[in-house]
C-alpha positions in Angstrom: -9.4 22.7 -6.2 -10.8 22.6 -3.0 -10.2 18.3 -1.8 -10.6 19.8 1.7 -14.9 19.9 0.7 -15.2 16.2 -0.3 -13.4 15.4 2.9 -16.4 14.9 5.2 -17.9 12.4 2.3 -15.1 10.4 2.2 -14.1 10.6 6.0 -17.6 8.6 6.7 -17.6 6.1 3.6 -14.6 5.3 4.7 -16.0 4.2 8.3 -19.3 2.9 6.4 -16.5 0.6 4.2 -14.6 0.1 7.6 -17.5 -1.7 10.0 -19.2 -3.4 6.5 -16.5 -5.5 5.7 -16.1 -7.9 8.1 -12.9 -9.7 10.2 -9.2 -8.4 9.1 -7.7 -11.3 7.2 -3.9 -11.0 6.7 -4.0 -10.0 2.5 -1.2 -7.2 2.8 -0.9 -4.7 0.3 1.6 -2.5 0.7 1.0 1.5 0.0 4.1 2.9 -1.1 3.4 6.2 -0.9 1.8 7.2 2.4 3.6 9.5 4.2 5.3 11.5 0.8 5.0 14.6 1.8 7.4 13.9 4.5 9.4 16.7 4.4 12.4 16.7 7.6 16.0 16.8 6.3 17.9 13.1 7.0 17.1 9.9 8.2 13.0 8.7 9.6 10.8 5.9 10.2 8.0 4.3 11.6 7.0 0.1 12.9 3.4 -0.8 12.5 1.8 -4.2 13.7 -1.3 -5.6 14.8 -1.9 -8.9 16.3 -5.0 -10.9 17.1 -5.2 -14.2 19.2 -8.2 -16.0 20.1 -8.6 -20.2 21.9 -10.9 -22.2 22.9 -13.7 -23.3 20.5 -11.8 -20.9 18.0 -8.3 -21.2 18.3 -7.1 -18.2 15.6 -3.6 -16.4 15.4 -3.6 -13.5 13.0 -0.2 -11.4 12.7 0.6 -8.0 10.5 3.8 -6.2 11.0 5.5 -3.8 8.4 7.9 -0.3 8.7 9.6 2.1 6.5 13.1 3.8 6.4 13.8 7.1 4.6 16.3 9.3 3.4 15.8 12.6 2.5 17.8 15.4 1.2 17.4 18.3 -0.9 16.3 16.7 -4.0 16.3 12.9 -3.7 14.1 10.7 -1.2 15.2 7.4 -0.7 12.5 4.6 0.8 12.3 1.1 2.2 9.5 -0.5 2.9 8.5 -4.1 4.1 4.9 -5.5 5.1 3.9 -8.5 5.8 0.6 -10.8 7.1 0.4 -14.4 8.6 -2.7 -15.9 9.8 -3.6 -19.6 10.8 -7.0 -21.1 12.2 -7.3 -24.9 13.8 -3.9 -24.9 13.2 -4.4 -24.6 9.4 -2.5 -21.7 7.9 -5.0 -19.5 5.9 -3.3 -16.1 4.9 0.7 -15.3 4.2 1.6 -12.6 2.7 4.7 -10.2 2.1 5.9 -7.4 -0.3 9.4 -5.3 0.4 8.9 -1.6 -2.2 12.6 -0.1 -1.9 11.8 3.5 -3.9 13.7 7.1 -5.2 11.9 9.8 -6.0 14.1 13.2 -7.6 12.9 16.2 -7.2 12.8 18.0 -10.5 10.6 21.6 -9.8 7.9 22.9 -7.7 5.5 20.2 -9.6 7.1 17.4 -11.7 9.2 15.2 -10.1 10.4 11.5 -10.9 10.1 7.7 -9.7 12.0 4.9 -9.6 10.8 1.6 -7.4 11.8 -1.7 -7.5 9.4 -4.3 -5.3 9.3 -8.6 -4.9 6.3 -9.6 -3.5 5.6 -13.7 -2.3 2.0 -14.8 -1.4 1.0 -18.3 -2.0 -2.8 -18.4 -1.3 -2.4 -16.3 -5.2 0.3 -18.3 -6.1 2.3 -16.3 -6.3 6.5 -17.8 -5.4 7.7 -14.8 -6.2 6.4 -11.1 -8.0 9.2 -8.9 -9.1 8.3 -4.9 -10.6 10.8 -2.6 -11.3 9.9 0.8 -12.6 10.9 4.6 -13.4 8.4 7.5 -14.6 6.8 11.2 -13.4 5.1 12.2 -11.0 3.2 15.2 -11.2 1.5 17.8 -7.7 -1.9 18.8 -8.9 -1.8 20.0 -4.8 0.7 20.3 -2.2 0.4 22.1 0.8 0.6 22.1 4.5 -3.3 20.9 4.7 -3.8 18.9 1.0 -1.4 16.2 -1.2 -3.2 15.8 -4.9 -1.0 13.8 -7.4 -0.9 11.5 -10.2 1.9 9.7 -12.0 2.2 7.4 -14.5 5.5 4.6 -14.4 6.4 2.0 -17.2 7.2 -1.7 -15.1 9.3 -5.0 -16.0 7.1 -7.7 -13.9 9.2 -11.2 -13.5 6.3 -13.2 -12.2 7.1 -16.9 -11.3 4.1 -19.2 -10.6 4.0 -22.0 -7.5 3.3 -25.5 -9.7 5.0 -24.1 -12.5 8.1 -24.4 -13.6 10.6 -21.1 -15.1 9.1 -17.4 -15.5 7.0 -15.4 -16.8 8.2 -11.6 -18.0 6.5 -8.6 -19.0 6.2 -5.0 -19.7 3.1 -3.3 -17.8 1.8 0.2 -16.9 1.2 2.1 -13.4 -1.3 5.0 -13.2 -1.8 6.2 -9.3 -3.2 8.8 -7.9 -2.2 10.1 -4.1 -4.5 11.9 -1.9 -3.7 12.9 1.6 -5.8 16.0 4.4 -4.8 16.5 7.2 -8.6 16.3 8.8 -6.5 18.2 11.9 -3.2 18.7 13.7 -3.5 14.8 15.1 -5.3 12.7 12.2 -4.4 12.7 8.4 -6.6 10.5 5.9 -4.3 9.0 3.3 -6.4 7.6 -0.5 -4.6 5.9 -2.9 -5.2 4.6 -5.8 -3.2 2.6 -8.5 -4.3 0.7 -12.0 -1.7 -1.2 -13.6 -2.6 -2.3 -17.3 -0.8 -5.0 -19.4 1.2 -3.3 -22.0 0.3 -6.5 -24.6 -3.6 -6.3 -23.4 -5.5 -3.5 -21.4 -7.8 -5.8 -20.4 -5.7 -7.7 -17.8 -5.1 -5.1 -15.5 -4.7 -5.5 -12.0 -6.4 -2.4 -9.4 -5.4 -1.5 -6.4 -6.9 0.8 -3.5 -6.1 2.0 -0.4 -7.2 4.2 2.3 -6.0 5.1 5.7 -7.1 7.0 8.5 -4.0 7.8 10.9 -4.3 9.7 14.0 -1.7 10.5 16.5 -2.3 8.6 20.1 1.1 10.5 21.6 4.1 12.3 19.9 5.4 9.1 18.4 2.1 6.6 18.6 -0.2 6.1 15.8 -3.2 4.7 15.4 -3.9 3.4 11.9 -7.2 2.2 10.4 -8.1 1.4 7.0 -9.1 -0.9 4.1 -7.0 -2.6 0.9 -8.4 -4.1 -1.2 -6.6 -5.1 -5.0 -8.7 -6.3 -7.7 -6.9 -8.4 -10.8 -8.6 -8.9 -14.1 -6.4 -12.2 -15.2 -6.5 -14.1 -12.4 -4.8 -17.6 -11.8 -6.7 -20.0 -12.2 -8.0 -21.7 -8.5 -7.5 -17.8 -7.1 -10.4 -15.5 -6.1 -10.3 -11.9 -8.4 -10.8 -9.4 -5.7 -8.6 -9.4 -2.3 -9.3 -7.0 0.2 -8.2 -6.4 4.3 -10.1 -4.2 6.8 -7.0 -3.8 9.5 -6.4 -1.5 12.8 -2.8 -1.2 14.0 -0.7 1.5 16.0 2.5 2.9 14.9 5.6 3.5 16.3 7.3 6.7 14.5 10.8 7.5 14.7 
């Protein structure tokens, strides 16, 4: 498999998408697989942040932040990731989203491993009071070396969703298929591509699709510049909610 041959095309397309997508919105879609290739034992982590503000004729505030803490052992990896965004225009809140994700990976062999996780999300602009996801499944590395990673996986999930304006909650089963690709463009830059397809067990057409493309470039030994685009499509959105959310992002990350 020669993933590196595709990278120039993917890189150019990502830049075109980024600059044609329009202004950034605080609609954070968490990339839960990025950074899986970090193999240093013990504790590690990173913090990301973005702030934008304007005044005068246009009064706007945009704030996005995120981070992860990870412990790596010989066969086990534990990771906590948190991401959030807030936007206000002319004193009116226009976007808010918070996601927390706890993940465990266990290495079973050279290519096989397991994935288990619990995630909670809050987004009033999607009428989400809360959405819990709990899943467990296998992961298989099609390719993994110092430059490229290509991995696939499938995790059955329990989904518990509470919607604003409605009493009680909805519990259902959902499958999550994922594809993760990473390519090191140079010693100081890397491209990550993540895609999820998550259909309901009871109705495959009622699916969610999530994509995230991130270009990371080292500024110093501990600071990285990140640019990218994220898209989330819900084939059966709640009444009054748009089917597709997307966001572009530019920010700095501190690795520790």
